[in-house]
N, C-alpha and C positions, 0 to 999 in steps of 0.2 A: 504494500500500500504506500509505503514511503516513496518508492520510485514513481508510482502513478501521481502522487501528490506533487512531487518535484516537477513532473512534466506539466501538470496543470498550472502550477505557479509560474513556470517559464512561459507558457502560452499566454497567460493573463498579463504578463509583464510587457507584452508587445502592444503598442498603442492601438493597432487595428483590431485587436482581439479583446480589449478590456471590457467591452460591453457584450461580447458573444455569450450565448447560452452554452452551457456544458451539458452534454448528454453522453453518458457512459453506456457502452455496449459490453455486456458480459456474456460469455458463452461457456457452458459447462463449469469447470472450476473457476473461470473468470467471473461467474455470477457471485461467488463468495467475495472475491476481491472488490468488485464494483460496488457491492452493497456495503462493505466495510469503509470504502472511500466516501460513499454518499452519506454514511452515518455521521461523519465528521462535518459539522455545520460550517466550519471554516473553509471547506472546499467549495461551497456554493454550487453544488450539483443541481441542475435544473430538472433532469429526468434520467431514468434508468430504463434500459431495454435488457431484459434478462432472457437468454435463450438456452433451453436445456438446463434449467435450474438445478444446481447441485445442493442437496440437502444434508450431505455428510461433510465431515472435515476433510481436508486435503490428504491426510495420512490414510484415512479409510478409503478414499477414492482411489489412491494409488495402489493400495492393497487389493482392492476389487479388480482394478485394471490388470494387475499382475496375475491374479488368479484366473481371469477370463481372457487375457490377451497373450499370455505366454511370456517367457523370460526375455525375449528380445526387447519388448517395450520397457521392461524394468532396467535393462542395461542402458537405455537412452536416458531414463529419468535419473539414475544414480549419479550421472555426471553433473546434474543440476542441484542435487540435494546435499 
């Protein structure tokens, strides 16, 4: 969320975007992150679009993906964890 917030702050610092509305699009695990960013009132998020809402935490989602997608997917994820 800190990365997303940093991007939002950078965009809002530009004169041509100061009055722009901010709409976050979150898909799958991104629905968790977008919601967390929107919860912080300082971010001034105007709207959320959540696609494929994820109701579990990220650790449980990754475990589920590992169990249902095979080891190859987990090898990719482990580089980012």
